[in-house]
C-alpha positions as CSV (number, residue, x, y, z in Angstrom):
1,M,-7.1,2.1,-14.2
2,I,-6.3,0.9,-10.1
3,A,-5.3,-2.5,-10.3
4,G,-4.8,-2.8,-6.2
5,V,-3.5,-1.2,-3.1
6,A,0.2,-1.8,-1.9
7,D,0.6,-1.3,1.8
8,T,4.1,0.3,2.8
9,H,5.9,-2.6,3.3
10,T,4.6,-4.2,0.1
11,A,5.5,-0.1,-2.0
12,L,9.0,-0.5,-0.3
13,W,9.9,-4.0,-1.1
14,Y,8.8,-3.8,-4.7
15,L,10.5,-0.4,-5.3
16,F,13.9,-1.5,-3.6
17,G,14.2,-5.1,-4.8
18,D,13.3,-6.7,-1.4
19,G,13.5,-10.6,-1.3
20,R,10.4,-10.3,1.3
21,L,8.2,-9.3,-1.1
22,S,6.4,-12.5,-2.3
23,V,6.5,-14.0,-6.0
24,V,2.6,-13.4,-6.1
25,A,2.5,-10.0,-4.9
26,K,5.5,-8.8,-7.3
27,A,4.2,-10.7,-10.0
28,F,0.6,-8.9,-9.4
29,I,2.5,-5.8,-9.9
30,D,5.0,-6.3,-12.8
31,E,1.4,-7.5,-14.8
32,S,-0.5,-4.1,-13.6
33,A,2.9,-2.5,-15.2
34,E,2.7,-4.4,-18.0
35,V,-0.8,-3.5,-18.9
36,G,-1.2,0.2,-18.2
37,H,-2.5,0.0,-14.3
38,Q,-1.8,1.3,-11.6
39,I,-1.1,0.3,-7.7
40,A,-2.4,3.0,-5.4
41,V,-0.9,3.7,-2.2
42,S,-2.1,5.9,0.7
43,S,-0.5,8.9,1.4
44,I,-0.6,7.4,4.9
45,S,2.3,5.5,3.6
46,L,4.7,8.6,2.7
47,A,3.4,9.7,6.7
48,E,4.2,6.1,7.9
49,L,7.5,6.3,6.5
50,V,8.3,9.8,7.9
51,Y,7.9,8.6,11.3
52,L,9.7,5.8,10.4
53,V,12.9,7.6,9.1
54,E,12.7,9.5,12.5
55,K,12.2,6.6,14.6
56,G,15.8,5.1,12.8
57,R,14.3,2.0,11.5
58,L,14.8,3.1,8.4
59,S,16.8,5.4,6.0
60,D,16.1,8.7,4.4
61,S,16.0,6.6,0.8
62,A,12.8,4.8,1.9
63,Y,10.9,8.0,2.3
64,A,12.6,9.4,-1.0
65,G,12.4,6.7,-3.0
66,L,8.5,5.9,-2.6
67,A,7.9,9.9,-2.7
68,G,9.8,9.9,-6.2
69,A,8.1,6.8,-7.8
70,L,4.5,8.7,-6.5
71,A,6.1,11.9,-8.4
72,D,6.8,9.7,-11.7
73,P,3.3,9.9,-13.9
74,D,4.8,6.8,-15.5
75,H,5.2,4.8,-12.2
76,V,3.4,1.9,-11.8
77,F,2.5,3.3,-8.1
78,M,0.4,6.4,-7.8
79,E,-0.4,8.2,-4.9
80,A,-4.1,7.7,-3.3
81,S,-5.1,10.6,-1.2
82,F,-6.5,10.0,2.2
83,T,-9.8,11.5,1.8
84,A,-13.1,12.0,4.2
85,T,-14.8,8.9,2.2
86,I,-12.3,7.2,2.5
87,V,-12.4,7.4,6.3
88,Q,-16.0,6.4,5.7
89,S,-15.0,3.2,4.7
90,M,-12.8,2.2,7.7
91,K,-16.2,1.6,9.4
92,Q,-16.1,-1.1,7.3
93,V,-12.4,-2.4,8.3
94,P,-13.4,-3.8,12.0
95,R,-10.5,-2.8,14.5
96,A,-10.9,-6.1,15.5
97,D,-9.4,-7.6,12.3
98,V,-7.1,-4.4,11.5
99,P,-6.1,-3.0,14.7
100,D,-3.3,-1.0,13.5
101,M,-4.3,2.7,12.0
102,P,-2.1,3.2,9.3
103,D,-2.9,-0.4,8.1
104,R,-6.9,0.2,8.8
105,M,-6.5,3.2,6.4
106,I,-4.8,1.5,3.5
107,A,-7.2,-1.2,3.9
108,A,-10.0,1.2,4.3
109,T,-8.4,3.0,0.6
110,A,-8.8,-0.9,-1.1
111,L,-12.2,-0.6,0.1
112,Y,-13.3,2.0,-1.1
113,L,-11.6,1.3,-4.6
114,N,-13.1,-2.1,-4.5
115,V,-9.6,-3.2,-5.6
116,P,-7.6,-5.9,-3.4
117,I,-5.0,-4.8,-1.0
118,I,-1.4,-6.3,-1.6
119,S,0.1,-6.9,2.1
120,R,2.0,-9.6,3.4
121,D,0.2,-8.6,7.1
122,G,-1.1,-11.7,8.7
123,R,-4.4,-9.7,10.4
124,I,-5.1,-8.5,6.9
125,R,-4.8,-11.5,5.0
126,A,-6.8,-13.0,7.8
127,S,-9.2,-10.7,7.7
128,P,-12.4,-10.6,5.0
129,L,-10.5,-8.1,2.6
130,M,-9.4,-9.0,-1.3
131,T,-6.2,-9.6,-0.5
132,I,-2.9,-10.6,-2.9
133,W,0.3,-12.1,-1.2
């Protein structure tokens, strides 16, 4: 069962034990893992990491860490492919609420799966989407 969708920062901060991850978000991911549920990570997050590594904003280990976690069938994170069906869900995520394209794609994934999005992003949290932070 998929319990939630992590945005890119949430996934990275969880993987690397970054203190910017909220206590609530960490507990939600940990508890999901304990009961055998998974947290989806949109494939757009991998694309976003390639972009950020190329720009020099993140190290290669960020991409390798997330790609490795998603390749491990026993990890709490699992890849959610970005599909045409999820594209249709983007119509329910107003661009005015979530203007950043990767964030909107991740939000649409959560909407399609009918689970909360785990995100610190203020625009996402201010939107009507179910969020955890």
